[in-house]
C-alpha positions in Angstrom: 26.3 49.7 21.1 26.2 52.1 17.8 29.4 50.6 16.8 28.1 47.0 17.2 24.8 47.8 15.3 26.8 49.4 12.4 29.1 46.4 12.3 26.1 44.2 12.2 24.4 46.1 9.5 27.6 46.1 7.4 27.7 42.1 7.8 24.1 42.0 6.6 24.7 44.2 3.7 27.9 42.3 2.7 26.0 39.1 3.0 22.9 40.1 1.2 25.0 41.3 -1.5 26.9 37.9 -1.8 23.7 36.1 -1.9 22.3 38.3 -4.6 25.5 37.9 -6.5 25.6 34.1 -6.2 22.0 33.9 -7.2 22.8 36.1 -10.3 25.6 33.7 -11.1 23.6 30.7 -11.1 20.5 31.8 -12.8 20.3 30.8 -16.2 19.6 33.6 -18.7 19.6 32.9 -22.4 18.7 36.3 -23.7 21.7 38.8 -23.2 21.5 42.2 -24.8 25.1 42.3 -25.0 25.2 40.2 -28.0 23.5 42.9 -30.0 25.4 46.0 -31.2 22.3 48.3 -30.4 22.4 47.3 -26.8 22.5 50.3 -24.3 22.2 48.1 -21.1 25.6 48.4 -19.4 24.6 45.7 -16.8 24.8 43.3 -19.8 28.2 44.1 -21.6 29.9 41.0 -20.2 30.0 38.4 -23.0 29.7 34.7 -22.5 33.0 32.8 -22.5 31.7 30.1 -24.5 31.3 32.2 -27.7 29.3 35.1 -29.2 26.5 35.0 -31.2 25.9 36.5 -34.5 22.6 37.7 -35.8 21.6 35.3 -38.7 18.2 37.2 -39.3 19.2 40.9 -39.3 15.8 41.8 -40.7 14.2 40.7 -37.5 14.7 43.5 -34.8 16.3 42.3 -31.6 14.5 45.1 -29.4 11.4 44.6 -27.5 12.2 40.8 -26.8 11.0 39.6 -23.6 13.8 37.5 -21.9 11.7 34.7 -20.8 10.2 33.9 -24.2 13.4 32.9 -26.3 14.0 29.3 -27.1 17.6 27.8 -27.5 18.3 24.9 -29.7 21.5 22.7 -30.0 22.1 20.2 -32.9 24.5 17.3 -32.1 26.2 15.0 -34.6 27.7 11.9 -33.2 30.9 10.3 -34.4 33.0 7.5 -33.1 35.1 8.5 -30.0 38.8 8.6 -29.9 40.3 7.8 -26.7 42.8 10.6 -27.0 40.0 13.2 -27.4 38.4 15.2 -24.9 34.6 15.5 -24.3 31.9 13.6 -22.7 30.8 10.2 -24.4 27.5 8.9 -25.1 27.6 5.3 -24.2 25.3 2.9 -26.3 24.6 -0.5 -25.4 23.9 -2.6 -28.6 22.8 -6.4 -28.6 26.2 -7.5 -29.2 28.6 -4.7 -28.1 28.9 -1.3 -26.3 30.0 1.8 -28.3 31.2 5.1 -27.5 30.1 8.4 -29.5 31.3 11.9 -29.1 28.4 14.4 -29.7 29.6 17.6 -31.3 27.8 20.6 -32.1 27.0 21.4 -35.6 25.8 24.9 -37.3 22.3 25.2 -38.6 23.9 25.2 -42.2 25.7 21.9 -41.8 24.9 19.6 -44.8 24.1 16.1 -43.5 24.5 12.7 -45.1 22.8 9.4 -44.9 23.7 7.6 -41.8 24.4 10.7 -39.8 23.5 10.3 -36.2 21.8 13.3 -34.6 20.7 14.5 -31.3 18.7 17.7 -30.5 18.6 19.5 -27.2 16.3 22.3 -26.4 16.1 24.8 -23.7 13.4 27.3 -22.6 13.6 30.0 -19.8 10.0 29.5 -18.6 7.8 26.8 -17.6 5.9 25.1 -20.4 5.5 22.2 -22.7 7.7 21.0 -25.7 6.5 19.7 -29.2 8.8 19.0 -32.1 7.4 18.2 -35.6 9.3 16.8 -38.6 8.5 17.2 -42.2 10.5 15.9 -45.1 11.1 18.6 -47.9 11.6 17.6 -51.5 13.5 19.3 -54.4 10.6 21.1 -55.8 10.1 22.8 -52.4 7.0 20.8 -51.4 6.7 19.3 -47.8 5.6 15.9 -46.7 3.3 15.0 -43.9 4.0 16.4 -40.6 4.8 14.0 -37.9 4.9 14.8 -34.3 8.5 13.2 -33.2 8.4 14.5 -29.5 6.9 13.9 -27.2 6.3 10.3 -27.4 5.9 7.7 -24.5 9.3 6.2 -25.9 11.3 9.2 -25.3 11.7 10.3 -21.8 8.5 8.6 -20.9 6.4 11.1 -22.7 7.6 13.9 -20.3 7.7 17.0 -22.4 7.7 19.9 -19.7 10.3 22.6 -19.9 11.7 24.8 -17.2 14.5 27.4 -16.6 17.7 25.5 -16.6 16.2 22.3 -18.0 17.7 20.9 -20.9 15.4 18.5 -23.0 17.3 16.0 -25.0 15.7 14.3 -28.0 16.1 11.4 -27.9 16.9 11.3 -24.3 20.1 9.5 -23.1 18.3 6.5 -22.0 16.3 6.1 -25.1 17.3 3.1 -27.5 18.9 4.3 -29.4 19.6 7.8 -28.1 20.0 9.4 -31.5 18.1 9.8 -34.8 19.7 8.2 -37.9 19.3 10.6 -41.0 17.8 8.6 -43.8 16.2 9.7 -47.3 12.8 8.5 -48.0 13.4 8.9 -51.9 16.0 10.4 -54.2 14.6 14.1 -54.1 14.4 14.1 -50.4 16.6 17.0 -49.8 16.0 18.2 -46.3 14.2 17.8 -42.9 12.2 20.6 -41.6 12.0 20.8 -37.8 9.4 22.9 -36.0 9.9 23.4 -32.4 6.8 24.6 -30.4 7.0 25.9 -26.8 3.5 26.4 -25.2 2.8 27.6 -21.6 0.0 25.1 -21.4 -0.3 21.6 -22.9 -1.9 21.5 -26.4 -5.3 19.9 -25.9 -5.7 18.6 -29.4 -2.3 16.7 -29.2 -2.4 13.2 -27.3 0.9 11.7 -26.5 1.2 8.1 -27.7 4.0 5.4 -28.0 5.3 6.5 -31.5 5.4 9.5 -33.8 1.9 10.4 -34.8 0.8 12.0 -38.1 -0.6 15.6 -37.7 -2.7 17.5 -40.4 -0.9 20.1 -42.6 -3.7 22.4 -41.7 -3.3 22.1 -38.0 0.5 22.7 -38.1 0.0 25.8 -40.5 -2.5 27.4 -38.1 0.0 26.9 -35.3 2.9 28.5 -37.5 0.5 31.5 -38.5 -0.4 32.1 -35.1 2.7 31.8 -33.3 5.5 31.7 -35.7 5.7 34.9 -37.5 8.7 37.4 -37.6 11.0 34.9 -35.8 14.7 35.7 -35.6 17.7 33.7 -34.8 21.2 34.1 -33.2 23.8 31.5 -33.8 26.8 30.9 -31.8 30.3 30.3 -33.5 30.8 27.3 -31.5 30.3 24.6 -34.1 32.5 21.4 -33.5 32.5 22.0 -29.8 32.2 18.6 -28.0 29.6 17.8 -25.4 30.4 18.9 -21.8 29.9 17.2 -18.6 27.4 20.2 -17.5 25.3 19.3 -20.6 25.5 15.5 -20.0 24.4 16.0 -16.4 21.6 18.3 -17.3 19.3 15.4 -17.4 19.3 15.2 -13.5 20.2 18.7 -12.7 19.4 22.4 -13.9 22.0 24.3 -15.9 23.4 27.2 -14.5 24.8 30.6 -16.1 28.2 29.2 -16.3 27.1 26.2 -18.4 27.5 26.4 -22.1 24.8 28.3 -24.1 22.7 26.9 -26.8 23.9 27.0 -30.2 20.9 28.6 -31.6 18.7 31.2 -30.0 15.3 31.8 -31.5 13.5 35.1 -30.5 10.2 36.9 -31.6 9.9 40.6 -30.9 6.9 41.9 -28.8 5.7 38.3 -27.7 4.3 37.8 -24.2 5.5 35.0 -22.0 1.8 33.8 -22.1 2.1 33.0 -25.9 3.5 29.8 -27.5 6.6 30.2 -29.7 6.8 28.2 -32.9 10.2 28.2 -34.7 11.6 26.2 -37.7 14.9 24.8 -38.6 16.0 23.3 -41.8 18.4 20.4 -41.9 19.8 19.8 -45.4 21.2 16.8 -47.0 24.4 17.0 -48.9 24.1 16.7 -52.6 
């Protein structure tokens, strides 16, 4: 009897370990202290196969970062697909034809030109709500009016919820068109300043409409002052990497740990999961 009980306990222990290992393998974790040379966590020494991050903001410390407060962002530039190339295609149905576009990752410092087609994917590791604001920047450093470009009822039906493993695409694959086209409003228009805000609760002062809505500069400045100070950024050396099937299918299923990581990881030390995160990204036009 003791032999049988011992054998059963062994089976239960092995099974429990297998389940725990499987759960760890499928859980989506964006913050990995192995990316930082100061790490002392031996459990985090395994690096992602999709590439390593470099710290683009060495002046912002990487300790005291709550793993469920970071925000991942990937920028995609679309180009006409070549049949001989690998990578998932984005199919666009125009009035007169159907075209295939190949989304490729670009770095935060990539210089853009008029006519470039861009997509943005955002990922958080907690439940909450996503807001994206765009402002034009001019040669003298001044900024144009802030516009809330996400959410709108024209993009994903106004659904702006985020969750662990959920990739929010802007615009969504089903939107028409499923990309933004870069366009200067005037000759001294040198960049687009994107602000990404993840809040654990909906912003009461924002009403979702069917188009981008103008916000007040004072309102955006207050959000940045409250939730956007001392933000750091890690960037992966994977620019040029094509869109994968896991990322394409993320609109209907959650990403797992084995799926490609975001191109950019934004973090803010000492922030609690109950606090919003406000991060900025500058997209420059080529001179």
